[in-house]
C-alpha positions, 0 to 999 in steps of 0.5 A: 500500500502506498501510504504504508510505503511512504510511512516506512520511508519517512521512518527510515529517513527520520531514524538516519538523518534526525532533525535534518530529515524531519526538515526535509520531509516537511519541506516536501510535504508543503510542496506538490509531493506525496508526503502527507504530514500524517505519515511524518509527524506522528512518528516524530512524536514517537521519537519524542516519547522515546526520549530520542528527540527534544520536543522543541527542536522537533517542532522547530525543525518541522515548522521551518521545513514546512515554511521552506517548502511553502516559500519555494511553492510561493516563488514558483507561483510568483515568478512562473505562474503568470507566464505559464497561464498566459502561455498554456492557460487555454489548454488548461481552460484558464485565461487572463481573467482567472489570473486577475481574479487570483491576484485580486483575491490573494491581495485582500484579507480573505487571501490571508485567511484562506492560506491559514485555513488551507494548512489544516486541510489534507491535499489542499495544503500541498497546493495553496502556496502556488496560487498565493504566489500567482496572486502576488500575496504580500510576502510577510503575511504569507510567511506569518500565516504559513508558519503559524498554521503549519506549526499548529498542525504539525504540533497537533499531529506530533502530540497525537502521535505521543498520546495515541502511539499504541492505537496509531494504526487505527487512527491512520486508517481513518485519517486516510479515509478523510484524505480520500473524501477530500480528494473525491471532492476536489475531483468533483470540483475540478470536473464541475470547473471543466464542464462549466468552462467547456460550456461557456466556450461552446456558447461563445462559438455559437 
């Protein structure tokens, strides 16, 4: 099973590279990479419980990793998002108007709130930094809400791992089911978007 393979790989990296590995894994988690925080942070909690890791260093390294990954994705969107949309957007059913809406949205207060809330939503948190960068969201607010949101989420999973170590396989099972629901909803939303755009394009041709 893919999730079990990811978990086993994460545990191996944590055991062999310690805090640097935790930083690296959480940086990947904050980018478009199949490294869910649910497969990393609870095992960090196990290491803290066993006395192998310091709690505050664990939180610091993982939070900085999350922030680093978020910033890399933000800059990808900031410097590469607009040229990409203008060049190949028509093939993705996107246009300049979508880009303008994105810029307007993330330049306002709700954009900051969206980035913060997204840090707690499976799947969405992997992608949110890119549209924030495309929308030219101000850097300092982005750093602030990303760091606070990531720290809260990472710490929650770490403490969950510490408290529920003996029952973690059960917790992991249900957390994956939640992830599946989120993915299904995202696919349904994408399908609706594609259908509405194709219908609008057809009306214009007629």
